[in-house]
ZAPA-501199 format. One record per residue (C-alpha): x, y, z; residue number from 1. Coordinates in Angstrom, 2 decimals, padded with zeros to 5 digits. Example, Ala and Ser with C-alpha at 12.3 -4.5 7.8 and 13.67 -1.06 7.14 Angstrom:
residues 2
((012.30,-004.50,007.80),1)
((013.67,-001.06,007.14),2)
This chain:
residues 292
((005.44,031.14,-010.54),1)
((003.89,030.59,-013.98),2)
((005.99,027.45,-014.49),3)
((004.47,025.94,-011.35),4)
((000.99,026.82,-012.55),5)
((001.67,025.24,-015.95),6)
((003.07,022.14,-014.25),7)
((-000.03,021.95,-012.04),8)
((-002.44,022.17,-014.99),9)
((-000.42,019.86,-017.21),10)
((-000.32,017.28,-014.42),11)
((-004.11,016.94,-014.60),12)
((-004.26,016.68,-018.37),13)
((-001.23,014.42,-018.46),14)
((-002.64,011.97,-015.95),15)
((-006.06,012.04,-017.62),16)
((-004.48,011.13,-020.95),17)
((-002.43,008.43,-019.23),18)
((-005.54,006.94,-017.64),19)
((-007.46,006.96,-020.91),20)
((-004.53,005.24,-022.58),21)
((-004.47,002.62,-019.81),22)
((-008.16,001.85,-020.29),23)
((-008.51,001.99,-024.06),24)
((-005.07,000.86,-025.23),25)
((-004.13,-002.12,-023.04),26)
((-000.64,-003.51,-023.21),27)
((001.78,-005.58,-021.17),28)
((002.76,-002.55,-019.10),29)
((-000.82,-001.66,-018.26),30)
((-001.49,-001.20,-014.53),31)
((-005.25,-000.92,-014.99),32)
((-005.78,-004.37,-016.46),33)
((-003.02,-006.01,-014.43),34)
((-004.87,-004.85,-011.29),35)
((-008.10,-006.31,-012.63),36)
((-006.38,-009.53,-013.71),37)
((-004.60,-010.10,-010.39),38)
((-007.79,-009.31,-008.49),39)
((-009.83,-011.78,-010.53),40)
((-007.22,-014.53,-010.13),41)
((-007.03,-014.16,-006.35),42)
((-010.82,-013.84,-006.04),43)
((-011.34,-017.04,-008.05),44)
((-008.83,-018.79,-005.79),45)
((-010.80,-017.53,-002.76),46)
((-013.95,-019.08,-004.24),47)
((-012.32,-022.42,-005.11),48)
((-010.15,-022.92,-002.00),49)
((-011.50,-020.61,000.72),50)
((-009.80,-020.63,004.11),51)
((-012.92,-019.41,005.93),52)
((-015.52,-021.57,004.20),53)
((-018.47,-019.81,005.84),54)
((-017.42,-016.44,004.43),55)
((-019.52,-015.31,001.50),56)
((-018.15,-014.97,-002.03),57)
((-019.28,-011.35,-001.85),58)
((-018.01,-010.83,001.68),59)
((-018.86,-007.91,003.91),60)
((-017.80,-004.61,002.29),61)
((-016.76,-006.41,-000.92),62)
((-017.95,-003.61,-003.20),63)
((-016.71,-000.84,-000.92),64)
((-013.22,-002.34,-000.91),65)
((-013.39,-002.77,-004.67),66)
((-014.09,000.94,-004.99),67)
((-011.17,001.75,-002.69),68)
((-008.89,-000.29,-004.99),69)
((-009.60,001.89,-007.99),70)
((-009.90,005.12,-006.00),71)
((-006.48,004.74,-004.34),72)
((-004.79,003.27,-007.41),73)
((-006.11,005.70,-010.03),74)
((-008.79,008.25,-009.06),75)
((-006.87,009.88,-006.23),76)
((-004.06,010.76,-008.63),77)
((-006.58,012.07,-011.14),78)
((-008.32,014.44,-008.71),79)
((-005.19,016.09,-007.40),80)
((-002.43,013.92,-005.99),81)
((-000.46,013.68,-009.22),82)
((-000.46,017.46,-009.59),83)
((000.50,018.13,-005.96),84)
((003.20,015.46,-006.13),85)
((004.74,016.99,-009.25),86)
((004.69,020.45,-007.67),87)
((006.27,019.11,-004.48),88)
((009.09,017.39,-006.36),89)
((009.76,020.50,-008.46),90)
((009.83,022.74,-005.37),91)
((012.24,020.38,-003.65),92)
((014.52,020.21,-006.69),93)
((014.49,024.00,-006.99),94)
((015.34,024.30,-003.29),95)
((018.32,021.99,-003.73),96)
((019.34,024.04,-006.77),97)
((019.79,027.08,-004.52),98)
((022.71,025.23,-002.96),99)
((024.09,023.94,-006.23),100)
((022.75,020.42,-005.70),101)
((021.46,018.94,-008.94),102)
((020.64,015.44,-007.67),103)
((020.66,013.35,-004.50),104)
((022.29,010.24,-005.93),105)
((024.65,008.75,-003.34),106)
((024.74,005.19,-004.68),107)
((024.60,004.75,-008.43),108)
((023.55,001.25,-009.44),109)
((022.74,002.13,-013.05),110)
((025.50,-000.13,-014.33),111)
((024.11,-003.17,-012.50),112)
((022.07,-005.81,-014.35),113)
((018.38,-005.00,-014.46),114)
((017.44,-007.98,-012.30),115)
((019.85,-006.74,-009.60),116)
((018.35,-003.26,-009.74),117)
((014.86,-004.74,-009.41),118)
((015.86,-006.81,-006.37),119)
((017.59,-003.87,-004.67),120)
((014.64,-001.57,-005.40),121)
((012.17,-004.14,-004.09),122)
((014.08,-004.82,-000.85),123)
((014.88,-001.18,-000.04),124)
((011.36,000.03,-000.84),125)
((009.84,-002.74,001.26),126)
((012.10,-001.99,004.24),127)
((011.10,001.68,004.06),128)
((007.43,000.68,003.89),129)
((007.86,-001.62,006.90),130)
((009.19,001.29,008.95),131)
((006.46,003.63,007.76),132)
((003.85,000.99,008.58),133)
((005.20,000.81,012.14),134)
((004.89,004.60,012.35),135)
((001.25,004.39,011.27),136)
((000.59,002.25,014.34),137)
((002.75,004.16,016.80),138)
((002.19,007.83,015.97),139)
((-001.30,008.79,017.24),140)
((-002.30,011.15,014.43),141)
((-001.10,008.66,011.78),142)
((-003.06,005.87,013.46),143)
((-006.25,007.86,013.01),144)
((-005.77,007.55,009.25),145)
((-004.62,003.92,009.39),146)
((-007.75,002.87,011.31),147)
((-009.60,002.76,008.00),148)
((-007.47,-000.15,006.81),149)
((-008.03,-001.95,010.10),150)
((-011.81,-001.45,009.99),151)
((-012.03,-004.50,007.71),152)
((-014.14,-007.16,009.47),153)
((-013.94,-009.93,006.84),154)
((-010.67,-010.35,004.99),155)
((-010.47,-010.57,001.22),156)
((-008.11,-009.55,-001.59),157)
((-009.60,-006.07,-002.08),158)
((-008.93,-005.17,001.57),159)
((-005.32,-004.74,000.44),160)
((-006.04,-001.33,-001.10),161)
((-008.65,-000.19,001.41),162)
((-006.77,002.66,003.04),163)
((-007.06,006.40,003.57),164)
((-005.66,008.64,000.82),165)
((-003.45,010.35,003.42),166)
((-001.43,007.13,003.66),167)
((-000.36,007.59,000.04),168)
((001.00,011.04,000.91),169)
((002.78,009.74,004.01),170)
((004.35,006.74,002.27),171)
((005.48,008.63,-000.84),172)
((006.82,011.61,001.12),173)
((008.90,009.52,003.51),174)
((010.19,007.27,000.73),175)
((011.11,010.03,-001.70),176)
((014.54,011.11,-000.43),177)
((015.94,007.63,000.40),178)
((014.92,006.25,-003.00),179)
((016.12,009.40,-004.79),180)
((019.58,008.83,-003.31),181)
((019.94,005.60,-005.29),182)
((020.69,006.10,-008.97),183)
((018.66,003.37,-010.62),184)
((019.33,003.17,-014.32),185)
((015.87,001.95,-015.31),186)
((012.77,004.10,-015.25),187)
((010.25,001.30,-015.37),188)
((009.83,-000.74,-012.19),189)
((006.64,-002.24,-013.51),190)
((007.55,-005.83,-012.58),191)
((008.47,-004.84,-009.02),192)
((005.20,-002.98,-008.55),193)
((003.05,-005.73,-010.00),194)
((004.82,-008.34,-007.87),195)
((004.15,-006.26,-004.75),196)
((000.47,-005.85,-005.70),197)
((000.11,-009.63,-006.15),198)
((001.70,-010.35,-002.76),199)
((-000.48,-007.72,-001.09),200)
((-003.64,-009.20,-002.59),201)
((-002.66,-012.68,-001.42),202)
((-001.80,-011.43,002.08),203)
((-005.32,-010.09,002.51),204)
((-007.08,-012.95,000.74),205)
((-009.31,-015.68,002.11),206)
((-006.70,-018.31,001.19),207)
((-004.49,-020.30,003.54),208)
((-001.03,-019.96,001.97),209)
((002.20,-019.92,003.98),210)
((004.86,-020.63,001.28),211)
((006.58,-023.27,003.45),212)
((010.03,-022.18,004.67),213)
((009.70,-019.04,002.51),214)
((007.23,-017.75,005.11),215)
((010.26,-016.33,006.94),216)
((010.98,-014.19,003.89),217)
((007.61,-013.38,002.30),218)
((004.54,-012.09,004.07),219)
((001.53,-014.41,003.78),220)
((-002.19,-014.63,004.68),221)
((-001.62,-016.84,007.74),222)
((000.76,-014.23,009.15),223)
((-000.96,-011.05,008.02),224)
((-004.32,-012.05,009.47),225)
((-002.77,-011.55,012.93),226)
((-001.83,-008.00,011.99),227)
((-005.56,-007.34,011.63),228)
((-006.55,-009.13,014.85),229)
((-008.74,-007.10,017.17),230)
((-006.96,-008.53,020.21),231)
((-003.28,-007.72,019.80),232)
((-000.20,-008.98,021.68),233)
((000.83,-005.38,022.39),234)
((-000.56,-001.87,022.12),235)
((000.98,-001.32,018.70),236)
((000.34,-004.74,017.19),237)
((002.70,-006.96,015.19),238)
((003.53,-008.26,011.70),239)
((004.14,-004.95,009.94),240)
((005.56,-006.57,006.82),241)
((004.22,-005.38,003.47),242)
((005.70,-007.85,000.99),243)
((008.49,-009.29,003.12),244)
((008.09,-010.91,006.54),245)
((011.84,-011.05,007.16),246)
((011.86,-007.61,008.83),247)
((009.39,-008.78,011.48),248)
((011.48,-011.84,012.26),249)
((014.70,-009.80,012.34),250)
((013.30,-007.06,014.58),251)
((011.18,-009.31,016.82),252)
((007.76,-008.02,015.76),253)
((006.55,-011.33,014.26),254)
((003.50,-012.91,015.90),255)
((001.77,-016.08,014.66),256)
((000.69,-017.96,017.83),257)
((-001.76,-020.32,016.09),258)
((-004.14,-020.49,013.16),259)
((-005.85,-017.13,012.79),260)
((-008.62,-018.40,010.56),261)
((-011.51,-017.50,012.87),262)
((-010.12,-014.61,014.93),263)
((-012.07,-011.38,015.22),264)
((-010.73,-008.58,013.02),265)
((-010.72,-004.85,013.61),266)
((-009.44,-002.57,016.34),267)
((-010.55,-001.67,019.85),268)
((-013.47,000.77,019.63),269)
((-014.25,000.06,015.97),270)
((-017.95,-000.27,016.80),271)
((-018.30,003.44,016.18),272)
((-016.28,003.54,012.99),273)
((-018.36,004.78,010.00),274)
((-019.38,002.36,007.24),275)
((-019.72,004.74,004.28),276)
((-016.88,006.00,002.07),277)
((-017.27,009.75,002.64),278)
((-017.68,009.33,006.38),279)
((-014.63,007.07,006.53),280)
((-012.27,009.45,004.72),281)
((-013.41,012.44,006.83),282)
((-013.25,010.47,010.10),283)
((-009.59,011.29,010.98),284)
((-010.25,015.02,010.73),285)
((-012.92,014.96,013.42),286)
((-012.13,015.66,017.07),287)
((-014.15,013.08,019.00),288)
((-011.67,010.22,018.80),289)
((-010.25,008.57,021.85),290)
((-006.64,007.35,021.86),291)
((-006.30,003.62,021.24),292)
């Protein structure tokens, strides 16, 4: 038991030291400043070539969404998630050890070129996220948490990381075993993560970008805006793609009927959704919700 306690405590100090290093010792593999840099680039593009020209530079909930970016990307791990995650992984590994299982690797791609490992990691992770995203819309209790992301009324880059902390737990938990079964030989998927962050920012931005024929492969603002439409083509919505749109086209969940520049965003019944951070993150735990 003491080893779990030590792991729990060391997880806090370890992540704190990591965060300090990110802030005060910037380098090329620095998530903190890459997040700031990508955000500034997309925001400047929104100012120079806005899709919705009547939308303010500091759009509705601009600062709230900015806070969510740093809370979900860094602070949530600092205040407990990193420690709980490390404990969970250790417990799972110890459980497997009872049966003589030392790892879950079923497909070892460690000998592949790094670029091939990056591509495989990116595609597999995105497909898992697409399925989890569908679950967030279809499973009632998960939807209560996902409503926060869909409470955005004016789209902008920072809306990308406006989501409930429970989504981090859901995504990481569901992804853990499938990704653990692939023996990647590189520990640092920094480029893959940064690429996904950039695409996510663009998807939620006030920029009209479709990527031409690549729109059938990569998600884009013109497509993703319809995912946030208040009036949906079906009960569970459409366009669940995170970075890739190809899954929606393959599984018939793509929906781009026309330009979505001026459509109303949100979800049915969002008039009563709270506007403050603390009220928003406690909202799913309250009992007064009606099924959507």
